C-alpha positions in Angstrom: 101.9 53.4 174.4 99.7 51.9 177.2 97.8 54.3 179.4 99.9 53.7 182.5 103.0 54.4 180.4 101.8 58.0 180.1 101.6 58.5 183.8 105.1 58.5 185.3 103.8 58.3 188.9 102.1 55.0 188.1 105.0 53.5 186.3 108.1 54.5 188.2 106.7 55.7 191.6 107.9 59.2 190.6 106.0 61.9 192.4 105.9 65.2 190.4 107.7 68.1 192.2 107.5 70.6 189.4 104.6 72.9 188.8 101.6 71.2 187.0 100.7 72.6 183.5 97.4 74.4 183.1 95.9 77.7 182.0 96.1 78.9 185.6 99.9 78.1 185.9 101.0 79.6 182.6 102.0 83.0 184.1 104.3 81.2 186.5 105.8 79.0 183.8 106.4 82.1 181.6 109.2 83.1 184.0 111.3 80.2 182.6 110.1 79.3 179.1 107.9 80.7 176.3 104.2 80.1 176.9 101.1 81.2 174.9 100.4 84.8 175.6 97.5 85.0 173.2 93.9 84.5 174.3 93.3 80.8 173.8 89.6 81.1 174.5 89.3 83.4 171.4 91.3 81.0 169.1 88.9 79.8 166.5 89.0 76.1 165.6 89.7 76.2 161.9 91.5 72.8 161.9 90.4 69.3 163.0 93.4 67.0 163.2 92.9 63.2 163.2 95.8 61.3 164.8 97.0 63.6 167.5 100.2 61.7 168.5 103.7 63.0 169.2 104.5 63.9 165.6 101.5 66.1 165.1 102.1 67.8 168.5 105.7 68.5 167.6 105.0 69.5 164.0 101.7 70.9 162.7 100.4 72.1 166.0 103.6 74.0 166.6 103.3 75.9 163.3 99.6 76.7 164.1 100.6 77.8 167.6 103.2 80.1 166.0 100.5 81.8 163.8 98.6 82.7 167.0 101.7 83.6 169.0 103.0 86.0 166.3 99.5 87.6 166.0 99.3 86.6 162.4 96.0 84.8 162.7 93.6 83.5 165.4 91.6 81.5 162.9 93.5 78.3 163.0 93.2 76.6 166.4 93.0 72.8 166.5 90.4 70.2 167.6 92.4 67.0 168.1 90.9 63.6 167.4 92.3 60.2 168.3 90.7 57.1 166.7 92.4 54.3 168.7 93.8 55.6 172.0 92.2 57.7 174.7 95.5 58.4 176.4 96.1 61.8 174.8 92.7 63.0 175.7 92.8 61.8 179.2 96.3 63.2 180.0 96.2 66.5 178.1 92.6 67.4 178.8 93.7 67.5 182.5 96.3 70.1 181.4 93.8 72.3 179.5 95.2 71.0 176.3 98.6 72.4 177.0 101.9 70.5 176.6 105.6 71.2 176.4 107.7 70.9 173.3 111.4 70.6 174.0 113.9 71.1 171.1 117.1 69.3 171.7 120.0 70.3 169.5 123.7 69.3 169.7 124.7 72.4 171.7 121.5 73.8 173.3 117.9 72.8 174.2 114.9 75.0 174.5 111.3 74.5 175.6 108.0 76.1 174.9 104.4 75.4 175.9 102.1 74.9 172.9 98.5 76.1 173.1 97.0 75.7 169.7 95.0 72.6 170.5 91.8 73.6 172.2 90.2 70.3 172.8 90.9 66.5 172.5 88.4 63.9 171.5 88.6 60.1 171.7 86.3 59.1 168.8 84.9 55.9 170.2 83.5 57.7 173.2 83.2 61.2 171.7 81.7 60.4 168.3 79.1 63.1 168.5 81.7 65.8 169.4 83.9 64.7 166.5 81.0 64.9 164.1 80.0 68.3 165.4 83.6 69.6 164.9 83.7 68.2 161.3 80.5 69.8 160.2 81.1 73.1 161.9 81.5 75.8 159.1 84.4 77.1 161.0 86.4 74.0 160.2 88.1 74.6 156.9 91.0 72.0 157.1 91.0 68.4 158.3 94.5 67.2 158.6 95.7 63.6 159.1 98.6 61.7 160.7 97.1 58.2 160.8 100.2 56.2 159.5 100.2 54.2 156.3 97.8 51.6 157.7 95.1 54.1 158.2 94.6 54.6 154.4 93.9 50.9 153.7 95.8 51.0 150.4 97.8 48.1 149.1 101.4 49.2 149.0 102.0 47.5 145.7 98.9 48.1 143.7 97.6 51.2 145.5 94.1 49.8 145.6 91.8 50.4 148.5 91.1 47.5 150.7 87.3 47.4 150.7 87.4 44.0 152.6 89.2 45.3 155.6 87.1 44.7 158.8 87.3 48.3 159.8 86.2 49.5 156.4 83.3 47.0 156.4 82.2 48.2 159.8 82.1 51.8 158.7 80.1 51.0 155.6 77.1 50.1 157.8 77.7 52.6 160.6 75.8 55.8 160.8 77.3 57.7 163.7 80.3 56.2 165.4 83.0 55.1 162.9 86.2 53.2 163.2 88.2 54.9 160.3 88.9 58.5 159.4 87.1 57.9 156.1 83.8 57.0 157.8 83.8 60.3 159.7 85.0 62.4 156.7 82.4 60.9 154.3 79.5 61.5 156.7 80.6 65.0 157.5 81.1 66.0 153.9 77.7 64.5 153.1 76.1 66.7 155.8 77.9 69.8 154.6 76.9 69.2 151.0 73.3 68.8 151.9 73.4 71.9 154.2 75.1 74.0 151.5 78.3 74.4 153.6 81.5 74.5 151.7 83.7 71.4 152.0 86.8 71.4 154.1 90.3 70.6 152.7 91.7 67.2 153.5 95.4 67.6 154.3 97.4 64.4 154.5 100.5 64.9 156.7 101.7 61.2 156.4 104.7 60.7 154.3 103.4 57.9 152.0 105.5 57.2 148.9 104.3 57.0 145.4 100.9 58.5 144.8 100.7 62.0 146.3 96.9 61.8 146.4 96.5 58.9 148.9 93.9 60.7 150.9 91.8 61.4 147.8 92.1 57.7 146.8 91.1 56.4 150.2 88.2 58.8 150.8 86.7 58.6 147.3 87.1 54.8 147.2 85.5 54.4 150.6 82.6 56.7 149.7 82.1 55.0 146.3 81.2 51.9 148.2 78.6 53.7 150.3 77.3 56.6 148.3 78.6 56.8 144.6 76.9 60.2 144.1 78.7 61.7 147.2 82.0 60.1 146.0 81.7 62.0 142.7 80.9 65.2 144.5 83.9 64.8 146.9 86.2 64.0 144.0 85.1 67.2 142.2 84.9 69.7 145.1 87.2 68.6 147.9 90.9 69.6 147.7 93.5 67.1 148.9 96.9 68.9 149.0 99.9 66.8 149.0 102.5 67.5 151.7 106.0 66.5 152.8 106.6 66.7 156.5 109.9 66.1 158.3 110.9 66.2 162.0 112.3 63.4 164.1 110.0 62.9 167.1 110.5 59.7 169.2 108.1 58.3 171.7 108.0 60.0 175.1 109.5 57.9 177.9 109.2 58.3 181.7 112.8 59.5 181.9 112.1 62.2 179.4 109.1 63.4 181.4 111.3 63.5 184.5 113.9 65.4 182.4 111.4 68.1 181.5 110.3 68.5 185.1 113.9 68.6 186.4 115.2 71.0 183.7 112.3 73.3 183.2 110.2 72.8 186.3 107.1 71.6 184.5 105.2 68.6 185.7 104.0 67.8 182.2 102.5 64.3 181.9 103.0 64.0 178.2 105.7 66.4 176.8 107.2 66.0 173.4 110.9 66.0 172.8 112.1 66.7 169.3 114.9 68.1 167.2 115.4 71.8 166.1 114.9 70.8 162.4 111.4 71.0 161.0 110.1 71.1 157.5 106.6 71.3 156.0 106.1 71.5 152.2 102.5 71.9 151.1 100.9 71.8 147.7 99.1 75.1 147.2 95.6 73.8 146.5 92.8 74.2 149.0 89.0 74.0 149.0 88.7 77.4 150.5 90.7 79.4 153.0 94.2 78.2 153.9 96.2 79.0 156.9 99.1 81.4 156.2 101.7 78.8 157.2 104.3 80.3 154.8 104.6 83.1 157.3 105.9 80.8 160.0 108.3 78.6 158.0 106.2 76.3 155.9 106.5 76.4 152.1 103.7 76.3 149.6 104.6 74.8 146.2 102.8 73.8 143.0 104.2 70.2 143.1 105.3 68.3 146.2 106.3 65.0 144.5 110.0 65.7 144.0 110.4 67.2 147.5 108.7 64.1 148.9 110.8 61.7 146.8 114.1 63.3 148.0 113.0 63.2 151.7 111.6 59.7 151.7 114.5 58.1 149.8 117.3 59.9 151.7 115.8 60.0 155.2 113.3 57.1 155.4 115.4 54.9 153.1 118.4 55.5 155.2 116.5 54.7 158.4 115.4 51.3 157.2 118.9 50.6 155.9 120.8 51.4 159.1 118.3 50.3 161.8 118.5 46.5 161.2 122.3 46.5 160.7 122.9 48.7 163.7 120.6 46.6 165.9 122.4 43.4 164.9 125.7 45.2 165.8 124.4 45.7 169.3 123.2 49.3 169.2 119.8 50.5 170.4 119.8 54.2 169.4 120.8 56.2 166.3 123.4 58.5 167.9 125.2 55.5 169.4 125.4 53.8 166.0 126.5 56.9 164.2 129.4 57.3 166.6 130.8 54.1 165.1 132.9 55.4 162.2 132.2 52.3 160.1 128.4 52.8 160.4 128.8 56.5 159.8 130.8 55.8 156.7 128.1 53.4 155.5 125.3 55.9 156.0 127.2 58.7 154.4 128.3 56.6 151.4 124.8 55.1 151.0 123.2 58.6 150.8 125.9 60.3 148.8 126.8 57.7 146.2 123.9 55.3 145.8 120.7 57.2 146.6 121.2 60.9 145.8 122.4 60.4 142.2 119.1 58.7 141.5 117.1 61.7 142.7 115.7 64.6 140.6 116.9 68.2 140.9 114.4 70.2 143.0 114.2 73.9 142.3 115.3 75.9 145.4 116.5 72.8 147.2 120.2 72.0 147.8 120.1 68.2 148.1 123.7 67.9 149.1 123.1 70.3 152.0 119.9 68.3 153.0 121.9 65.1 153.0 124.6 66.6 155.3 121.9 67.9 157.5 120.6 64.3 157.9 124.0 63.1 159.0 124.0 65.8 161.7 120.5 64.9 162.8 121.1 61.2 163.0 124.1 61.9 165.2 122.4 64.2 167.6 123.1 62.8 171.0 120.4 64.8 172.7 117.7 63.8 170.2 118.5 60.2 169.5 115.9 58.0 168.0 115.2 54.3 168.9 116.4 51.9 166.2 113.5 49.7 167.0 111.1 52.5 166.0 113.0 53.0 162.7 112.8 49.3 161.9 109.1 49.1 162.7 106.9 48.2 159.7 110.0 47.3 157.8 108.1 45.5 155.0 106.3 48.7 154.1 109.4 50.9 154.5 111.6 48.5 152.5 109.2 48.3 149.6 108.4 52.0 149.6 111.7 53.8 150.5 114.7 51.6 149.8 113.9 48.9 147.2 112.9 51.4 144.5 116.4 53.0 144.8 118.0 49.5 144.5 115.9 48.6 141.5 116.7 51.9 139.8 120.4 51.6 140.6 120.6 48.1 139.1 118.6 49.0 136.0 120.9 52.0 135.4 124.1 50.1 136.0 124.9 52.4 139.0 126.7 51.4 142.3 124.4 49.5 144.6 126.5 47.4 147.0 125.4 49.4 150.1 121.7 49.2 149.1 122.1 45.5 148.7 123.7 45.2 152.1 120.7 47.0 153.6 118.5 44.2 152.3 120.9 41.6 153.6 120.8 43.2 157.1 117.1 43.3 157.1 116.9 39.7 156.0 119.1 38.6 158.8 117.2 40.9 161.3 113.9 39.2 160.4 115.0 35.9 162.0 114.1 37.5 165.3 117.4 37.3 167.1 120.7 39.1 166.9 124.2 37.6 166.5 124.5 36.8 170.2 121.1 35.0 170.2 119.2 37.8 171.9 115.6 38.0 170.8 114.5 40.9 168.5 110.9 41.8 168.4 109.9 42.1 164.7 107.2 44.8 164.8 105.6 44.3 161.4 102.1 43.4 160.2 103.6 40.5 158.4 106.1 39.5 161.1 105.1 35.9 161.2 105.4 35.3 157.5 108.6 37.3 157.1 110.4 35.5 160.0 109.3 32.2 158.6 110.7 33.0 155.1 113.9 34.6 156.5 114.6 31.5 158.7 113.7 28.8 156.2 117.0 28.2 154.5 119.7 29.7 156.7 121.7 32.3 154.8 119.9 31.4 151.5 117.5 34.3 150.8 115.5 32.6 148.0 112.5 31.9 150.2 112.3 35.5 151.4 112.8 36.7 147.9 109.5 35.0 147.0 107.7 37.7 149.0 105.7 40.1 146.8 107.9 43.1 147.7 110.8 41.5 145.8 108.9 40.8 142.6 111.2 43.0 140.6 114.5 41.8 142.2 114.2 38.1 142.5 114.8 37.4 138.8 117.8 39.6 138.4 120.7 37.4 137.6 123.2 37.0 140.5 121.2 39.1 143.0 120.2 36.1 145.2 123.7 34.9 145.3 125.2 38.2 146.2 122.6 38.7 148.9 123.4 35.3 150.3 127.0 36.1 150.4 126.3 39.3 152.4 124.0 37.5 154.9 126.6 34.9 155.4 129.3 37.6 155.9 127.1 39.2 158.6 126.5 35.8 160.3 130.1 34.6 160.2 132.2 37.7 160.6 129.8 40.2 162.3 128.1 43.4 161.2 131.0 45.8 161.3 133.5 43.5 159.4 130.7 42.9 156.8 130.0 46.6 156.5 133.8 47.3 156.0 133.9 44.7 153.3 130.9 46.2 151.6 132.5 49.7 151.8 135.6 48.3 150.0 133.4 46.8 147.3 131.5 50.1 147.1 134.7 52.0 146.6 135.7 49.8 143.8 132.3 50.3 142.1 133.0 54.1 142.1 136.3 53.8 140.3 135.7 54.7 136.6 136.1 51.7 134.3 
């Protein structure tokens, strides 16, 4: 999001008529919505969060706000850090760190002002403040939402990319760093030498596979700079795995105006999200941990199965439906889900092809979770952009969908709908829809992927040479079946192609 995009008056000419948001105006806002009634100045900063975008502000910061609001603890306020964008700091610092979270359900919508974030720092210009926060003994947890790319791990091998320019820059830096790992390594080194207990590093990014990605990234980075410190970090720092879930789209100007019109708040960067929220946390910390289980989070001994269920069902379904629905002419999830053919595809994909491959998780009703996802995807008030769901498709395909397809094939289970997802993505990668309208392929490998997908028309063989298809390209008949589906999309259209796939899927389910 560009800076001007966060200021509605600069983009649309809209002049706020609602009441601005600040500490001074909270008593006035309290007449209409819930606001922090606790003493924000007394809230200790027990958490430093790196990557304070919309998701963090709709998810972790809300849980921590609830701890203070319910009088459970005043030890877990947040210092928010952005590594790459100063927008959040510039906009929300002017609001005393306050912002509005609007929950939009099918039948009702509610708003609250969140006050758990005490300060915002833009690391490139506030490096000293970031370092002070990290070495402060009061900081006991450093949480992260920095997206998959911020870990510099190869999605196939899991190896740390020591040659990345940002990593190389941080290896020679001493104060202002580019990556999270530069800051964390330096802070932990200072704490170790000062005899201050290490903080917990809490990864809140849903990254498939290895549940210890933060440990791998930080220890690997530190090994390149200070092997002795790396060994100390590996031995003494806790890296709890987590599973987080809450649909939180980007904030648009129309949504800012909606918040002002509906709730009377001239909030320059509100967050709109769904009522559903889930946070599963591995119960292993370096020291004190926030009592998040008292406000709806769940501590468990092993997060891996919870994470697998979530990423395969939700994230896998996202990357399956987004390219197909986009090619069918839709732009948002709820619009697509109102088409009974697409709804049937999503339902059948989750129920018959993905869920049977998943483990049984104690205390979790996977069928209920699957049905909840259908409701969430169809929420008209909280619709997500299909373009956002399709973003970084090469990573999402290889992480969230292709493993299900590979397992289904190896086990002889139905996989027509999973294969159609790959066909839809392959056709999407050409960069234009069925009417010739351009599609922006937002992917780190967009140039290569579009070239491979466009090379031989409906023949997917060039695309299958990409590394993410290493386990699929040699399966007898797979390329031919994929080509047939791509051709079906091109010649008949998305909806007829999905109908045909659903008929084939139904036949697969019939006992032989």
